Every structure is written in C-alpha cells, then in structure tokens.
C-alpha positions in Angstrom: -14.0 17.0 22.2 -17.2 14.8 22.9 -18.2 15.6 19.4 -14.8 14.7 18.1 -14.9 11.4 20.1 -18.1 10.4 18.7 -17.3 11.4 15.1 -14.3 8.7 15.7 -16.6 6.2 17.3 -18.9 6.4 14.1 -16.0 6.0 11.6 -15.1 3.0 13.7 -18.4 1.6 13.3 -17.8 0.8 9.8 -15.0 -1.5 10.8 -16.5 -4.6 9.2 -17.0 -3.0 5.9 -13.5 -1.6 6.1 -12.0 -5.2 6.8 -14.0 -6.6 3.9 -12.7 -3.9 1.4 -8.9 -4.4 2.8 -9.0 -8.2 2.5 -10.4 -7.9 -1.1 -6.9 -6.8 -2.5 -4.7 -9.1 -1.0 -6.9 -12.3 -1.9 -7.1 -11.3 -5.6 -3.3 -10.7 -5.4 -2.7 -14.2 -3.8 -5.0 -15.4 -6.4 -2.7 -14.1 -9.2 0.4 -15.5 -7.8 -1.1 -19.1 -7.4 -2.3 -18.8 -11.0 1.3 -17.9 -12.1 2.8 -20.5 -10.3 0.7 -23.1 -11.3 1.3 -22.3 -15.1 -2.5 -21.2 -16.0 -3.0 -19.2 -19.1 -2.1 -15.6 -19.7 -5.9 -14.7 -19.9 -6.5 -15.9 -16.3 -3.5 -13.7 -15.2 -5.0 -10.7 -16.8 -8.2 -11.5 -15.0 -6.5 -11.7 -11.6 -4.5 -8.5 -12.3 -7.5 -6.7 -13.2 -9.4 -7.9 -9.7 -6.2 -6.9 -7.9 -6.0 -3.3 -9.4 -9.6 -2.8 -8.2 -8.4 -4.2 -4.8 -5.9 -1.6 -4.6 -8.4 0.9 -5.3 -10.7 -0.4 -2.7 -8.0 -0.7 -0.2 -6.9 3.0 -0.7 -10.8 3.7 0.2 -10.7 1.6 3.2 -7.1 3.0 4.4 -8.8 6.5 3.8 -11.5 5.7 6.6 -8.5 4.3 9.1 -6.6 7.2 8.7 -9.7 9.5 9.3 -10.6 7.6 12.5 -6.9 7.7 13.7 -6.8 11.6 13.2 -10.1 12.1 15.4 -8.9 9.8 18.0 -5.6 11.6 18.1 -7.2 14.7 18.3 -9.3 13.9 21.1 -6.4 12.4 23.0 -4.4 15.6 22.3 -7.3 17.4 23.8 -7.1 15.4 26.8 -3.3 15.8 27.2 -3.7 19.5 27.1 -6.3 19.4 29.7 -4.7 17.2 32.0 -1.3 19.0 31.6 -2.8 22.3 32.6 -2.0 24.0 29.2 -4.7 26.8 29.1 -3.6 28.0 25.6 -1.6 26.4 22.8 -0.1 29.7 21.4 1.6 29.2 18.0 3.5 32.3 18.1 5.3 31.1 21.1 8.8 29.9 20.3 8.4 26.6 22.5 5.3 25.6 20.5 6.6 26.7 17.3 9.8 24.4 17.5 7.4 21.5 18.6 5.4 22.1 15.5 8.4 21.9 13.3 9.9 18.8 15.1 6.5 17.0 14.9 5.7 17.8 11.3 9.3 16.2 10.6 8.7 13.0 12.6 6.3 11.3 10.1 8.8 11.9 7.1 11.4 10.3 9.4 9.5 7.5 10.5 8.3 6.7 6.8 11.9 6.9 5.5 13.0 4.5 8.5 10.1 2.0 7.3 10.9 2.0 3.8 14.6 1.7 4.1 13.7 -1.5 6.3 11.5 -3.0 3.7 14.2 -2.4 0.9 17.0 -4.1 3.0 14.8 -7.1 4.0 13.9 -7.5 0.3 17.6 -7.3 -0.5 18.3 -10.1 1.9 15.6 -12.3 0.4 17.0 -11.8 -3.0 20.2 -12.8 -2.1 19.0 -16.0 -0.4 16.7 -16.9 -3.5 20.0 -16.5 -5.5 22.0 -18.5 -3.3 19.4 -21.5 -3.3 19.3 -21.5 -7.3 23.1 -21.5 -7.4 23.6 -24.3 -4.7 20.5 -26.4 -4.6 20.7 -28.9 -7.8 17.7 -29.4 -10.0 15.9 -26.1 -8.6 15.8 -24.4 -11.6 14.5 -27.2 -13.7 11.9 -27.6 -11.1 13.0 -31.2 -9.8 14.0 -30.2 -6.4 12.3 -28.3 -3.7 13.5 -25.0 -2.5 14.4 -24.3 1.3 11.0 -22.2 2.3 12.0 -22.0 5.8 15.0 -19.9 5.5 13.1 -17.1 3.6 10.3 -17.3 6.0 12.9 -16.6 8.8 14.6 -13.8 7.0 11.1 -11.8 6.5 10.1 -12.8 10.2 13.5 -11.6 11.7 13.6 -8.3 9.7 10.1 -7.6 10.4 11.0 -7.8 14.2 14.5 -6.2 14.1 14.0 -3.7 11.6 10.8 -2.1 13.4 13.1 -1.6 16.7 14.5 2.0 15.2 10.9 3.1 14.3 9.4 2.0 17.4 12.0 3.8 19.4 11.7 7.0 17.6 7.7 6.9 18.4 8.1 5.9 22.2 11.2 8.1 23.0 10.3 11.3 21.4 7.5 12.3 24.0 9.5 11.2 26.8 12.5 13.2 25.5 10.6 16.3 24.4 8.3 16.6 27.3 11.3 16.0 30.2 13.7 18.4 28.7 11.5 20.9 27.0 8.2 20.7 28.8 4.4 20.3 28.0 3.9 23.5 25.8 6.6 21.9 23.1 5.4 18.7 23.4 1.8 19.9 22.6 3.4 21.4 19.5 5.1 18.2 18.6 1.7 16.2 18.7 -0.1 18.8 16.9 2.6 19.0 14.0 2.8 15.2 14.0 -0.9 14.8 13.7 -1.3 17.3 10.9 1.7 16.1 8.9 1.1 12.4 9.6 -2.5 12.5 8.3 -1.3 14.1 5.1 1.5 11.7 4.4 -0.6 8.7 5.1 -3.3 9.8 2.6 -0.8 10.6 0.1 1.2 7.3 0.5 -1.9 4.9 0.6 -3.3 6.8 -2.5 0.3 7.0 -4.3 1.4 3.4 -4.0 -1.9 2.2 -5.3 -1.8 4.2 -8.3 1.7 3.3 -9.1 0.8 -0.4 -8.5 -2.2 -0.1 -10.9 0.1 1.7 -13.5 2.5 -1.2 -13.4 -0.3 -3.6 -14.0 -2.0 -1.5 -16.7 1.3 -1.2 -18.7 1.9 -5.2 -18.5 -1.8 -5.6 -19.8 -2.5 -6.0 -23.5 -4.4 -2.4 -23.3 -1.1 -0.6 -23.2 1.0 -2.4 -25.5 1.8 0.8 -27.3 3.6 2.3 -24.4 6.2 -0.3 -24.7 6.8 -4.1 -24.1 8.6 -5.4 -21.2 12.0 -4.4 -20.8 11.2 -0.7 -22.2 12.0 2.4 -20.6 8.4 2.8 -19.8 8.1 -0.6 -18.1 11.2 -0.2 -16.3 9.8 3.1 -14.8 6.5 1.3 -13.8 8.4 -1.5 -12.2 10.4 1.2 -10.2 7.3 2.8 -9.3 5.7 -0.4 -8.0 8.8 -1.2 -6.1 8.4 2.1 -4.3 4.5 2.1 -4.0 4.3 -1.2 -2.3 6.1 -0.1 0.7 4.4 3.0 0.6 0.9 1.8 0.6 1.3 -1.5 2.7 4.0 -0.1 5.3 4.5 3.4 5.7 0.8 4.8 5.4 -1.0 2.6 7.6 1.9 2.7 10.1 1.5 6.3 10.7 -1.7 5.8 12.2 0.1 4.1 15.1 2.5 7.0 15.1 0.0 9.7 15.7 -1.9 7.6 18.2 0.6 6.1 20.2 2.5 9.4 20.8 -0.8 11.0 21.8 -1.5 8.2 24.3 2.0 8.1 25.8 1.8 11.9 26.3 -1.4 11.5 28.1 -0.2 8.9 30.5 2.9 10.9 31.5 1.0 14.5 31.4 1.3 14.7 35.2 4.8 14.0 35.2 5.8 16.3 32.6 3.5 19.2 33.9 5.5 18.8 37.1 9.1 18.0 36.5 9.1 18.7 32.6 10.8 21.6 31.0 14.3 20.7 32.7 16.5 22.4 29.9 14.5 25.7 30.1 15.0 25.9 33.9 18.7 26.0 33.8 19.0 28.5 31.1 
C-alpha cells in the first residue's frame, strides 16, 4: 500500500503539466466561439477548430492521468478501510462480497446516466429561454437589441446546483446504507466494484467524447466535404454524437473520479462504526 500511495503521489506531481494540457482545449474552443460571433472569416474558424480538435486530444490525455491517480488513491483508501474495519480477507466467492461487487459495478453507470440526463435537461431549459427571447425581444434577431444574458446564466447556475443533488446523494448515501445494513464485507465489495467499473467508464467516456467531438469538427471541415454537406445524414449523425460526447467527456468522465474517491473516504471515516454496528440486516435473518 505504501508503494501504491507513492505511485499516486508521483502521478499527482505532474499536476502543472496536466492543468496546462486541460486548459489548452477550452481556450481554443472559446477563441473559435469569439471568432464566429465577431463575424470573422471562415478560414479563421477552421484554424480554431483544428486547435480545438488538438485540445480535445490533449485533454483526453490529461484526464487519463487524473483517472489513473484517482484509481491509485482510491485503491490506497480501500486498503486502509479494509485494515481499519478488521476485514482479514475479501473473499470474492462469499455471497456478501459478490453482491457488493455487482452493486458497486452498477453505481458508475447509474451515476453517469444521472449526470448526462441533468446536462440534457439544463440544455433544454436554456434552448427554451433563448427561443423565448428571440420571440419576445424586438430587434434581437436583427442585432439591434441586447439579449438577457443574466437569465441564461441563472438557468445554468441553478441547474448545476440542483441537478447535482441526486448524484451527490447517491454517492454519499450508498456507503452509509450498505455498511449499516449489510456490513463491512459487502461494503468492501461495493468499493472494489465501483473502483474497477468507474475507472473503465471514466477512461472510455473521456476518449469517446473527445473522438465524437473531433469527428463532428472533421465533417464540418473542407477535408470531408465528400461525406456530405451540412444537413446530410452523415452530418446529423455527427451532431448527435457531439451532443452526447460533450457531457460524456466533460461531465460524466471527470466526475467519476470523485465517485470512487469520495465513497472510499466516507467508508474509511465510518469504518469503526460499520465494524461494530454494521450488518443489521444479517443479524436478524
């Protein structure tokens, strides 16, 4: 466990490089948005799209380092939890542990579905507000009037707080419920299942989301005009892929790092309580 902790610390020592890599993509993306809103030439937009595509690739690499360090930290916390709870052997053949493994492997999928659904509902509210402003504010379509930016910002801010309550409750309540009702053996299986499943989903989400985003940019460019113009089936499929890929790589993927670490930390904090009073359900069966 000491070696695992040192490996995690070594990966975290590249934080400065990781932050620079992650910041490159959003800067290029914002530059492209500014160029389009300013009415600059299509050639400038193509250059910013190329930079943004490179930024998506570098961001996926940076997220890979973050996921790796989170996995090592979670593994070290898992070892500390097992030691503090007094679990000598985590037997996979035990029904208690096996049930925990299944539940733990399911949690990252459930968590990712909740976060992606939250992004979709918030985006739909934003679209409805933008349509309302275009229909009610005179001169907005012609560019002679200013839109109501504050309402759009309020929608995104409120959604970012309110929509994260259910996923946060899932992460916080799962160790408490499992540890109290089923005991430390089942909870150790939940932590192990969430760790293995969460790391795989996080890496897949980051890479898949970036690939779909870059595919849409490639189809929009002049190099892929043979695939079909805007409005074609190929372009529509790429837009749908980009719509799904953005919450995958920017929301679900990075947030899974928090899931696997927070569950392990909470379980470690309550380990003495679970070891003494846990497994209430099995005591009465």
